[in-house]
Each structure stands twice: as C-alpha cells, then as structure tokens.
N, CA, C and O of each residue as an XYZ file, in Angstrom:
400
protein
N      -3.715    -39.999     31.757
C      -4.682    -38.959     31.551
C      -4.135    -37.612     32.002
O      -4.401    -36.586     31.376
N      -3.352    -37.618     33.116
C      -2.785    -36.373     33.623
C      -1.815    -35.768     32.603
O      -1.751    -34.550     32.438
N      -1.067    -36.635     31.926
C      -0.123    -36.151     30.923
C      -0.849    -35.489     29.754
O      -0.380    -34.485     29.219
N      -1.986    -36.047     29.360
C      -2.770    -35.480     28.259
C      -3.291    -34.090     28.620
O      -3.229    -33.177     27.797
N      -3.798    -33.920     29.827
C      -4.294    -32.618     30.285
C      -3.133    -31.622     30.345
O      -3.285    -30.464     29.955
N      -1.986    -32.068     30.830
C      -0.815    -31.194     30.921
C      -0.353    -30.734     29.529
O      -0.043    -29.558     29.342
N      -0.305    -31.640     28.567
C       0.099    -31.310     27.203
C      -0.906    -30.343     26.571
O      -0.516    -29.405     25.876
N      -2.184    -30.570     26.811
C      -3.222    -29.691     26.283
C      -3.090    -28.287     26.860
O      -3.226    -27.302     26.134
N      -2.827    -28.189     28.155
C      -2.665    -26.886     28.804
C      -1.447    -26.153     28.238
O      -1.506    -24.948     27.994
N      -0.358    -26.866     28.033
C       0.832    -26.244     27.439
C       0.569    -25.773     26.015
O       1.026    -24.698     25.626
N      -0.143    -26.543     25.252
C      -0.456    -26.181     23.868
C      -1.282    -24.912     23.813
O      -0.982    -24.011     23.030
N      -2.313    -24.828     24.630
C      -3.152    -23.630     24.651
C      -2.365    -22.406     25.105
O      -2.543    -21.312     24.570
N      -1.503    -22.593     26.086
C      -0.671    -21.487     26.560
C       0.264    -20.978     25.486
O       0.482    -19.772     25.370
N       0.811    -21.871     24.712
C       1.719    -21.479     23.631
C       0.987    -20.733     22.531
O       1.505    -19.752     21.997
N      -0.209    -21.184     22.185
C      -0.973    -20.548     21.119
C      -1.387    -19.130     21.484
O      -1.366    -18.247     20.626
N      -1.759    -18.894     22.727
C      -2.157    -17.543     23.111
C      -0.961    -16.605     23.114
O      -1.115    -15.420     22.820
N       0.217    -17.101     23.438
C       1.414    -16.267     23.404
C       1.734    -15.850     21.974
O       2.126    -14.707     21.740
N       1.573    -16.762     21.011
C       1.820    -16.413     19.616
C       0.780    -15.437     19.098
O       1.106    -14.551     18.308
N      -0.440    -15.580     19.520
C      -1.511    -14.689     19.065
C      -1.241    -13.265     19.524
O      -1.533    -12.327     18.782
N      -0.707    -13.071     20.692
C      -0.406    -11.733     21.185
C       0.699    -11.088     20.366
O       0.616     -9.897     20.067
N       1.718    -11.826     19.999
C       2.796    -11.274     19.189
C       2.289    -10.826     17.828
O       2.746     -9.806     17.313
N       1.361    -11.558     17.235
C       0.811    -11.220     15.931
C       0.055     -9.899     15.994
O       0.181     -9.080     15.085
N      -0.719     -9.677     17.032
C      -1.491     -8.437     17.157
C      -0.555     -7.238     17.254
O      -0.827     -6.199     16.652
N       0.538     -7.361     17.999
C       1.476     -6.258     18.118
C       2.160     -5.974     16.787
O       2.408     -4.814     16.457
N       2.464     -7.003     16.027
C       3.113     -6.822     14.733
C       2.196     -6.094     13.766
O       2.667     -5.281     12.971
N       0.906     -6.366     13.815
C      -0.034     -5.693     12.932
C      -0.144     -4.221     13.275
O      -0.252     -3.396     12.368
N      -0.122     -3.866     14.521
C      -0.190     -2.460     14.923
C       1.053     -1.720     14.433
O       0.941     -0.612     13.908
N       2.225     -2.309     14.594
C       3.455     -1.674     14.150
C       3.467     -1.476     12.640
O       3.955     -0.452     12.162
N       2.941     -2.431     11.882
C       2.924     -2.326     10.428
C       2.037     -1.172      9.979
O       2.388     -0.473      9.029
N       0.907     -0.954     10.627
C       0.026      0.136     10.226
C       0.652      1.492     10.523
O       0.422      2.452      9.787
N       1.439      1.583     11.589
C       2.122      2.832     11.880
C       3.190      3.135     10.825
O       3.403      4.297     10.478
N       3.852      2.115     10.323
C       4.877      2.309      9.294
C       4.255      2.787      7.993
O       4.849      3.614      7.303
N       3.080      2.291      7.640
C       2.397      2.708      6.423
C       1.981      4.161      6.527
O       2.093      4.908      5.554
N       1.507      4.572      7.684
C       1.078      5.955      7.862
C       2.258      6.905      7.712
O       2.087      8.025      7.231
N       3.439      6.486      8.111
C       4.605      7.343      8.015
C       5.041      7.549      6.565
O       5.652      8.570      6.249
N       4.737      6.594      5.675
C       5.146      6.695      4.282
C       4.180      7.532      3.450
O       4.479      7.838      2.296
N       3.048      7.901      3.999
C       2.015      8.552      3.216
C       2.143     10.075      3.257
O       1.133     10.764      3.399
N       3.346     10.613      3.138
C       3.584     12.050      3.160
C       3.564     12.607      1.744
O       4.578     13.107      1.258
N       2.429     12.525      1.089
C       2.305     13.000     -0.275
C       1.683     14.389     -0.283
O       0.790     14.688      0.510
N       2.167     15.237     -1.193
C       1.608     16.563     -1.401
C       0.945     16.595     -2.759
O       1.475     16.050     -3.727
N      -0.207     17.230     -2.838
C      -0.946     17.270     -4.100
C      -0.251     18.193     -5.100
O       0.224     19.275     -4.755
N      -0.209     17.734     -6.337
C       0.327     18.537     -7.440
C      -0.664     18.468     -8.594
O      -1.579     17.644     -8.589
N      -0.479     19.319     -9.561
C      -1.318     19.267    -10.750
C      -0.870     18.152    -11.679
O       0.307     17.791    -11.703
N      -1.800     17.610    -12.437
C      -1.464     16.534    -13.369
C      -0.452     17.005    -14.411
O       0.322     16.203    -14.932
N      -0.456     18.294    -14.712
C       0.504     18.826    -15.682
C       1.929     18.850    -15.138
O       2.878     18.982    -15.911
N       2.096     18.724    -13.827
C       3.424     18.724    -13.206
C       4.057     17.336    -13.154
O       5.205     17.202    -12.728
N       3.337     16.311    -13.575
C       3.879     14.952    -13.577
C       4.982     14.814    -14.618
O       4.904     15.429    -15.681
N       6.012     14.015    -14.331
C       7.039     13.758    -15.334
C       6.449     13.036    -16.544
O       5.475     12.293    -16.417
N       7.031     13.254    -17.692
C       6.565     12.635    -18.936
C       6.573     11.111    -18.830
O       5.691     10.453    -19.381
N       7.557     10.542    -18.129
C       7.640      9.084    -17.995
C       6.427      8.523    -17.250
O       5.952      7.436    -17.576
N       5.929      9.246    -16.265
C       4.773      8.779    -15.493
C       3.507      8.849    -16.345
O       2.733      7.892    -16.375
N       3.288      9.954    -17.029
C       2.090     10.077    -17.863
C       2.135      9.078    -19.025
O       1.099      8.550    -19.428
N       3.328      8.819    -19.560
C       3.461      7.836    -20.640
C       3.148      6.425    -20.134
O       2.538      5.634    -20.853
N       3.562      6.103    -18.898
C       3.287      4.786    -18.324
C       1.788      4.592    -18.114
O       1.265      3.503    -18.348
N       1.098      5.637    -17.678
C      -0.353      5.548    -17.497
C      -1.027      5.349    -18.851
O      -1.911      4.504    -18.993
N      -0.608      6.126    -19.839
C      -1.209      6.019    -21.173
C      -0.966      4.642    -21.795
O      -1.833      4.111    -22.489
N       0.210      4.068    -21.548
C       0.547      2.770    -22.132
C      -0.210      1.633    -21.446
O      -0.791      0.782    -22.118
N      -0.207      1.615    -20.116
C      -0.784      0.504    -19.367
C      -2.279      0.649    -19.100
O      -2.977     -0.347    -18.912
N      -2.764      1.869    -19.082
C      -4.187      2.136    -18.820
C      -4.680      3.165    -19.835
O      -4.885      4.324    -19.477
N      -4.873      2.768    -21.086
C      -5.197      3.735    -22.146
C      -6.519      4.465    -21.944
O      -6.693      5.560    -22.478
N      -7.448      3.899    -21.197
C      -8.735      4.579    -20.987
C      -8.763      5.356    -19.662
O      -9.812      5.869    -19.273
N      -7.637      5.443    -18.979
C      -7.590      6.088    -17.668
C      -7.453      7.599    -17.780
O      -6.812      8.127    -18.690
N      -8.073      8.267    -16.829
C      -7.931      9.713    -16.676
C      -7.341      9.964    -15.295
O      -7.833      9.416    -14.308
N      -6.304     10.776    -15.207
C      -5.686     11.096    -13.925
C      -6.520     12.195    -13.267
O      -6.568     13.327    -13.750
N      -7.172     11.846    -12.158
C      -8.013     12.794    -11.445
C      -7.199     13.677    -10.508
O      -7.368     14.896    -10.487
N      -6.312     13.050     -9.733
C      -5.463     13.784     -8.796
C      -4.071     13.163     -8.817
O      -3.913     11.972     -9.085
N      -3.081     13.971     -8.535
C      -1.697     13.490     -8.483
C      -1.034     14.037     -7.228
O      -1.290     15.167     -6.811
N      -0.183     13.216     -6.637
C       0.534     13.584     -5.426
C       1.994     13.156     -5.580
O       2.301     12.237     -6.340
N       2.883     13.821     -4.862
C       4.304     13.468     -4.878
C       4.827     13.514     -3.448
O       4.342     14.298     -2.632
N       5.828     12.665     -3.140
C       6.469     12.727     -1.828
C       7.922     13.145     -2.005
O       8.360     13.418     -3.122
N       8.671     13.195     -0.907
C      10.061     13.646     -0.953
C      10.965     12.710     -1.741
O      12.013     13.135     -2.228
N      10.582     11.447     -1.875
C      11.378     10.459     -2.602
C      11.071     10.457     -4.091
O      11.520      9.566     -4.812
N      10.316     11.439     -4.562
C       9.908     11.544     -5.974
C       9.099     10.324     -6.407
O       9.254      9.818     -7.519
N       8.235      9.867     -5.507
C       7.287      8.811     -5.830
C       5.937      9.487     -6.025
O       5.596     10.439     -5.322
N       5.180      8.983     -6.985
C       3.926      9.632     -7.354
C       2.746      8.740     -7.032
O       2.749      7.544     -7.327
N       1.744      9.336     -6.427
C       0.478      8.661     -6.125
C      -0.554      9.250     -7.079
O      -0.775     10.461     -7.097
N      -1.178      8.393     -7.865
C      -2.114      8.849     -8.886
C      -3.492      8.263     -8.615
O      -3.646      7.049     -8.483
N      -4.486      9.130     -8.532
C      -5.867      8.668     -8.433
C      -6.438      8.755     -9.838
O      -6.545      9.836    -10.419
N      -6.804      7.590    -10.376
C      -7.260      7.515    -11.761
C      -8.665      6.940    -11.823
O      -9.106      6.224    -10.924
N      -9.355      7.271    -12.908
C     -10.663      6.676    -13.170
C     -10.669      6.191    -14.615
O     -10.072      6.811    -15.496
N     -11.354      5.074    -14.843
C     -11.444      4.481    -16.174
C     -12.785      4.842    -16.801
O     -13.698      5.303    -16.117
N     -12.893      4.629    -18.109
C     -14.121      4.939    -18.830
C     -15.323      4.158    -18.307
O     -16.453      4.645    -18.358
N     -15.081      2.943    -17.802
C     -16.194      2.121    -17.317
C     -16.688      2.531    -15.930
O     -17.582      1.888    -15.379
N     -16.121      3.587    -15.365
C     -16.573      4.112    -14.086
C     -15.784      3.636    -12.886
O     -15.998      4.135    -11.782
N     -14.877      2.689    -13.064
C     -14.065      2.230    -11.943
C     -12.944      3.232    -11.691
O     -12.528      3.967    -12.586
N     -12.472      3.241    -10.458
C     -11.377      4.136    -10.110
C     -10.406      3.399     -9.213
O     -10.735      2.355     -8.650
N      -9.219      3.941     -9.082
C      -8.207      3.311     -8.250
C      -7.030      4.225     -8.041
O      -6.992      5.350     -8.538
N      -6.070      3.720     -7.295
C      -4.867      4.478     -6.976
C      -3.661      3.713     -7.494
O      -3.531      2.511     -7.265
N      -2.781      4.416     -8.193
C      -1.546      3.837     -8.721
C      -0.359      4.566     -8.100
O      -0.457      5.743     -7.750
N       0.747      3.871     -7.967
C       1.978      4.461     -7.450
C       3.087      4.227     -8.462
O       3.236      3.123     -8.987
N       3.867      5.271     -8.735
C       4.959      5.165     -9.703
C       6.148      5.978     -9.212
O       5.999      6.918     -8.432
N       7.336      5.599     -9.685
C       8.505      6.425     -9.398
C       8.666      7.435    -10.523
O       7.878      7.436    -11.469
N       9.667      8.287    -10.434
C       9.816      9.358    -11.437
C      10.210      8.842    -12.818
O      10.137      9.579    -13.802
N      10.629      7.570    -12.894
C      10.974      6.978    -14.195
C       9.783      6.292    -14.856
O       9.913      5.756    -15.957
N       8.629      6.303    -14.200
C       7.450      5.677    -14.760
C       7.317      4.203    -14.432
O       6.498      3.512    -15.038
N       8.103      3.704    -13.486
C       8.016      2.311    -13.047
C       6.963      2.205    -11.959
O       6.913      3.050    -11.065
N       6.115      1.177    -12.019
C       5.077      0.992    -11.020
C       5.690      0.453     -9.742
O       6.560     -0.417     -9.778
N       5.236      0.969     -8.625
C       5.723      0.508     -7.320
C       4.518      0.152     -6.455
O       3.410      0.638     -6.678
N       4.755     -0.695     -5.475
C       3.690     -1.081     -4.542
C       3.922     -0.373     -3.236
O       5.039     -0.337     -2.721
N       2.879      0.182     -2.712
C       2.971      0.893     -1.423
C       2.074      0.233     -0.415
O       2.004      0.675      0.731
C-alpha cells in the first residue's frame, strides 16, 4: 500500500511540473505574435495587382475594407462578403496566402 501512495504522489508531482511548463510556453507564444503585428495601414489602391487578383479569384464576392502592409511586404486584408460576413486574410506580395 505504501508503494501505491508513493507512486501516486510521484505521478501528481510530475503532472504539475508539466502543467507549469505549458503555461510559460503559451505566454511566450503570445508575445511572439504581438511582435509580428507591425502592420501599417495603406489604401486598397496601393495593393499589388497579384494580391487584388488573388482576392478576386478566391473570394469573388469580397470587398477589401482595409489593407495593411509590414516591412516584409506581407499584406493584412480586412474583407467583407456580400452575405455580411467579414474576416482577415494575409498574403505576400506575390498574392500567395500565408498564415499568421
């Protein structure tokens, strides 16, 4: 019986140590995302032709409401569809979709 209690105590101790590492990793990940969000607003007319063509091809009912660019020439697009839904898309200067 003593061995069972000892094993249980070790198991619980190990699980709490792993839980602490996970919380720290989540905090670090959110800081990294905030650092990548250095976008400056631009006019939709300033977007490269490849980006506007990609939006027109993949989202034909979409309207670009706002556009942003960062130093890496990545574009953040806030779009709305005819059905009233809206969302954010990310593309590079060649019109390829990227995940941020």
